[in-house]
C-alpha positions as CSV (number, residue, x, y, z in Angstrom):
1,X,-99.4,139.8,46.0
2,X,-100.1,141.5,42.6
3,X,-97.3,139.5,40.9
4,X,-98.6,136.3,42.5
5,X,-102.1,137.0,41.0
6,X,-100.6,137.7,37.6
7,X,-98.5,134.4,37.8
8,X,-101.6,132.4,38.8
9,X,-103.6,134.0,36.0
10,X,-101.0,133.1,33.4
11,X,-100.8,129.5,34.7
12,X,-104.6,129.2,34.5
13,X,-104.6,130.6,31.0
14,X,-101.9,128.3,29.8
15,X,-103.8,125.3,31.2
16,X,-107.0,126.5,29.6
17,X,-105.2,126.8,26.2
18,X,-103.6,123.4,26.7
19,X,-106.9,121.6,27.1
20,X,-108.4,123.3,24.0
21,X,-105.7,122.4,21.5
22,X,-106.0,118.6,21.1
23,X,-108.6,117.1,18.8
24,X,-108.7,113.5,19.9
25,X,-109.8,111.6,22.9
26,X,-108.6,108.1,22.0
27,X,-108.5,104.8,24.0
28,X,-105.9,102.4,22.9
29,X,-106.0,98.7,23.7
30,X,-103.3,96.2,23.1
31,X,-104.3,92.5,22.9
32,X,-101.3,90.2,23.0
33,X,-102.7,86.8,23.9
34,X,-101.3,85.3,20.8
35,X,-97.7,86.1,21.9
36,X,-96.2,83.8,24.5
37,X,-93.0,84.2,26.5
38,X,-92.7,87.9,26.2
39,X,-92.6,90.3,29.1
40,X,-96.0,92.1,29.1
41,X,-94.3,95.4,30.1
42,X,-93.6,96.1,26.4
43,X,-97.3,95.9,25.6
44,X,-98.3,98.1,28.5
45,X,-95.7,100.6,27.3
46,X,-97.1,100.4,23.8
47,X,-100.6,101.2,25.0
48,X,-99.4,104.2,27.1
49,X,-97.0,105.7,24.6
50,X,-99.6,105.3,21.7
51,X,-102.4,107.0,23.8
52,X,-100.0,109.8,24.9
53,X,-98.9,110.5,21.3
54,X,-102.5,110.6,19.9
55,X,-104.1,112.5,22.7
56,X,-101.4,115.1,23.5
57,X,-100.5,116.0,19.9
58,X,-102.1,119.0,18.3
59,X,-102.8,117.6,14.8
60,X,-104.4,120.7,13.3
61,X,-104.7,124.5,13.8
62,X,-108.4,124.1,14.8
63,X,-109.5,124.7,18.4
64,X,-111.5,122.1,20.2
65,X,-113.1,122.5,23.6
66,X,-112.7,119.5,26.0
67,X,-116.3,118.4,25.3
68,X,-115.7,118.6,21.6
69,X,-112.8,116.3,21.3
70,X,-113.4,113.4,19.0
71,X,-114.0,110.1,20.8
72,X,-112.2,107.2,19.1
73,X,-110.4,104.0,19.8
74,X,-107.6,101.9,18.4
75,X,-107.4,98.2,19.1
76,X,-104.0,96.7,18.4
77,X,-104.0,92.9,18.1
78,X,-100.4,91.6,18.3
79,X,-100.0,88.4,16.2
80,X,-96.2,88.0,16.8
81,X,-93.3,89.9,18.3
82,X,-89.9,88.8,17.0
83,X,-86.6,90.6,16.7
84,X,-88.2,93.8,18.0
85,X,-90.8,93.8,15.2
86,X,-94.5,93.6,16.1
87,X,-96.8,92.1,13.5
88,X,-100.3,93.3,14.3
89,X,-103.9,93.9,13.1
90,X,-105.4,97.3,13.9
91,X,-109.1,98.2,14.3
92,X,-109.8,101.9,14.3
93,X,-113.2,103.3,15.3
94,X,-114.5,106.9,15.8
95,X,-117.8,108.4,16.9
96,X,-119.5,111.7,17.0
97,X,-122.7,112.9,18.8
98,X,-126.0,113.3,17.0
99,X,-127.6,116.7,17.4
100,X,-130.4,116.9,19.9
101,X,-129.9,113.4,21.3
102,X,-127.8,111.3,23.6
103,X,-126.9,109.0,20.7
104,X,-123.3,108.7,19.4
105,X,-123.0,107.5,15.8
106,X,-120.0,105.6,14.5
107,X,-118.4,107.5,11.7
108,X,-115.4,105.2,11.1
109,X,-114.9,101.5,11.5
110,X,-111.8,100.4,9.7
111,X,-109.8,97.2,9.9
112,X,-106.1,97.2,9.0
113,X,-104.8,93.6,8.8
114,X,-101.2,94.4,8.0
115,X,-99.5,96.6,10.6
116,X,-95.8,96.0,11.3
117,X,-93.5,98.2,13.2
118,X,-90.3,98.2,15.3
119,X,-90.9,98.8,19.0
120,X,-89.1,98.5,22.4
121,X,-90.6,99.4,25.7
122,X,-88.2,102.3,26.1
123,X,-88.9,103.9,22.6
124,X,-90.0,107.5,22.6
125,X,-92.8,108.3,20.1
126,X,-92.3,111.8,18.7
127,X,-94.0,113.3,15.7
128,X,-91.6,114.9,13.2
129,X,-91.8,115.8,9.5
130,X,-90.0,112.7,8.3
131,X,-92.1,110.2,10.3
132,X,-89.0,108.1,10.6
133,X,-90.7,105.7,13.1
134,X,-93.3,103.6,11.4
135,X,-95.5,103.3,14.5
136,X,-95.6,107.1,14.7
137,X,-96.5,107.2,11.0
138,X,-99.4,104.7,11.5
139,X,-100.8,106.5,14.5
140,X,-100.5,109.9,12.9
141,X,-102.1,108.6,9.7
142,X,-105.2,107.3,11.5
143,X,-105.4,110.4,13.7
144,X,-105.7,112.6,10.5
145,X,-108.1,110.1,9.0
146,X,-110.4,110.3,12.1
147,X,-110.2,114.1,12.2
148,X,-111.0,114.2,8.4
149,X,-114.1,111.9,8.8
150,X,-115.3,114.0,11.7
151,X,-114.9,117.3,9.8
152,X,-116.6,115.8,6.7
153,X,-119.6,114.9,8.9
154,X,-120.1,118.5,9.9
155,X,-119.1,120.4,6.7
156,X,-119.1,119.5,3.1
157,X,-115.6,118.3,2.2
158,X,-114.5,119.7,5.6
159,X,-111.9,117.0,6.0
160,X,-109.7,117.9,3.0
161,X,-106.8,119.3,4.9
162,X,-106.7,116.4,7.3
163,X,-106.9,113.8,4.5
164,X,-104.1,115.6,2.7
165,X,-101.9,115.2,5.8
166,X,-102.7,111.5,5.8
167,X,-101.8,111.3,2.1
168,X,-98.5,113.0,2.8
169,X,-97.7,110.3,5.4
170,X,-98.6,107.6,2.8
171,X,-96.3,109.2,0.3
172,X,-93.4,109.4,2.8
173,X,-93.9,105.8,3.8
174,X,-93.6,104.5,0.2
175,X,-89.9,104.2,0.7
176,X,-90.0,102.1,3.9
177,X,-88.2,98.8,3.8
178,X,-89.7,95.5,4.7
179,X,-91.4,94.5,6.9
180,X,-92.5,98.0,7.8
181,X,-93.6,98.8,4.3
182,X,-96.7,96.6,4.8
183,X,-100.0,98.4,4.2
184,X,-98.5,101.5,2.7
185,X,-98.1,100.7,-1.0
186,X,-100.6,100.7,-3.8
187,X,-100.2,97.2,-5.1
188,X,-99.6,95.4,-1.8
189,X,-102.1,92.7,-1.0
190,X,-103.2,94.5,2.1
191,X,-102.4,98.1,1.1
192,X,-105.5,99.4,2.8
193,X,-104.0,102.6,4.1
194,X,-103.0,103.7,0.6
195,X,-106.3,102.7,-0.9
196,X,-108.5,104.4,1.8
197,X,-106.8,107.8,1.4
198,X,-106.7,107.4,-2.3
199,X,-110.5,106.9,-2.3
200,X,-111.2,109.9,-0.1
201,X,-109.2,112.3,-2.2
202,X,-110.3,110.9,-5.5
203,X,-112.7,113.4,-7.3
204,X,-114.8,110.4,-8.4
205,X,-115.6,109.8,-4.7
206,X,-116.9,113.3,-4.3
207,X,-120.5,112.1,-4.3
208,X,-119.7,109.6,-1.5
209,X,-118.2,112.4,0.7
210,X,-121.2,114.6,-0.1
211,X,-123.5,111.8,1.0
212,X,-121.4,111.3,4.1
213,X,-122.2,114.9,5.0
214,X,-125.8,114.6,4.1
215,X,-126.2,111.4,6.1
216,X,-125.0,113.1,9.3
217,X,-126.0,116.8,9.0
218,X,-129.2,116.6,6.9
219,X,-130.2,113.1,8.1
220,X,-129.3,112.1,11.6
221,X,-128.9,115.6,13.0
222,X,-132.2,116.7,11.6
223,X,-134.1,113.8,13.1
224,X,-134.6,115.4,16.4
225,X,-136.8,118.0,14.8
226,X,-138.3,116.0,11.9
227,X,-137.7,112.2,11.9
228,X,-139.4,111.5,8.6
229,X,-137.4,114.2,6.7
230,X,-134.1,113.0,8.2
231,X,-134.8,109.4,7.4
232,X,-135.9,110.3,3.8
233,X,-132.7,112.2,3.2
234,X,-130.6,109.2,4.2
235,X,-132.6,106.9,2.0
236,X,-132.5,109.3,-1.0
237,X,-128.7,109.7,-0.9
238,X,-127.9,105.9,-0.8
239,X,-128.1,106.0,-4.6
240,X,-124.7,107.7,-4.7
241,X,-123.3,104.9,-2.7
242,X,-124.5,102.4,-5.3
243,X,-123.0,104.6,-8.1
244,X,-119.6,104.7,-6.5
245,X,-119.7,101.0,-5.7
246,X,-120.5,100.3,-9.4
247,X,-117.5,102.5,-10.4
248,X,-115.1,100.8,-8.0
249,X,-116.4,97.7,-6.3
250,X,-115.2,96.9,-2.8
251,X,-113.5,100.3,-2.4
252,X,-112.1,100.7,1.1
253,X,-114.1,104.0,1.7
254,X,-117.3,102.1,0.9
255,X,-116.4,99.1,2.9
256,X,-115.6,101.3,5.9
257,X,-118.9,103.2,5.6
258,X,-120.9,99.9,5.5
259,X,-119.0,98.5,8.4
260,X,-119.8,101.6,10.4
261,X,-123.4,102.1,9.3
262,X,-125.1,98.8,8.4
263,X,-126.6,98.1,11.8
264,X,-127.6,101.8,12.2
265,X,-129.3,101.8,8.7
266,X,-131.2,98.7,9.6
267,X,-132.4,100.2,12.9
268,X,-133.5,103.4,11.0
269,X,-135.6,101.6,8.4
270,X,-136.8,98.4,10.1
271,X,-140.5,99.0,10.5
272,X,-140.0,102.7,9.8
273,X,-140.3,104.9,6.8
274,X,-142.4,104.5,3.6
275,X,-142.5,101.3,1.6
276,X,-140.6,103.0,-1.2
277,X,-137.9,104.1,1.2
278,X,-137.5,100.6,2.7
279,X,-137.4,99.0,-0.7
280,X,-134.8,101.4,-1.9
281,X,-132.6,100.9,1.1
282,X,-132.9,97.2,1.1
283,X,-132.1,96.9,-2.7
284,X,-129.1,99.2,-2.5
285,X,-127.6,97.8,0.6
286,X,-127.9,94.2,-0.6
287,X,-126.3,95.2,-3.9
288,X,-123.3,96.9,-2.3
289,X,-123.0,94.5,0.6
290,X,-124.4,91.1,-0.6
291,X,-122.6,89.1,2.1
292,X,-124.8,90.7,4.7
293,X,-128.1,90.2,2.9
294,X,-129.6,88.5,5.9
295,X,-128.9,91.5,8.1
296,X,-130.9,93.7,5.8
297,X,-133.9,91.3,5.8
298,X,-135.2,93.2,8.9
299,X,-135.8,96.2,6.7
300,X,-138.4,94.3,4.7
301,X,-140.3,93.2,7.7
302,X,-143.6,95.0,8.5
């Protein structure tokens, strides 16, 4: 009986540790309407194998409780599937809770238009140091990026280690042959993976990452105790966004931030805040994101 109790205790302990070691809680969707005449089993297998890889891998040495896992999603839009190669577009989103509220804020909204990888429905996806399978490299890259963004939102430059892991995957992937090289190289037309991580680890973007922390910890998280101070912090820091955009227009880190935050920023300042704050936010956002000027008009309304 004693040994049975010990065995049960060890099993319970191992299960407890298992659920505390993964960082991500990711939902993967695979949209394949553009592909005709292909057995849909391969797309169902892609969804399951991708989710399994992301959600069961321990990406860092950090410990996460089940309720602390980062909620995220990856939507794979398959444009073609020929000779075992999938040509896709990928949308990656991640969220984190705002302190003292039931609200989840989007921290990452990134569109990758050039994702190509070999895949068969019996392929096993396993993370190794060489990242020999391109699909594994892509999923691992975005897993580290998501973790980095989440950590940056809670601690100044907290995502450095995760972003460095993503950079390592980019460096390894420079030698991939076509078509799987798409998206990885600096001078590719759609080399967004390279550019995003290059932005995030560039010292010149330090002000942007500082603002990313301020926006979440000193802005949104503080609004449960003092709405005006939190809103003022968000408005004040937007100047750094403008500076970085002037330094490198249309940088992927800035585009991703705007895609994640523009609707939220409008809701924070439409008919709220001082006239000075609303004018500052309106002027900066229309400068860095002129194509969405009509969206920001609500900020000017009284």
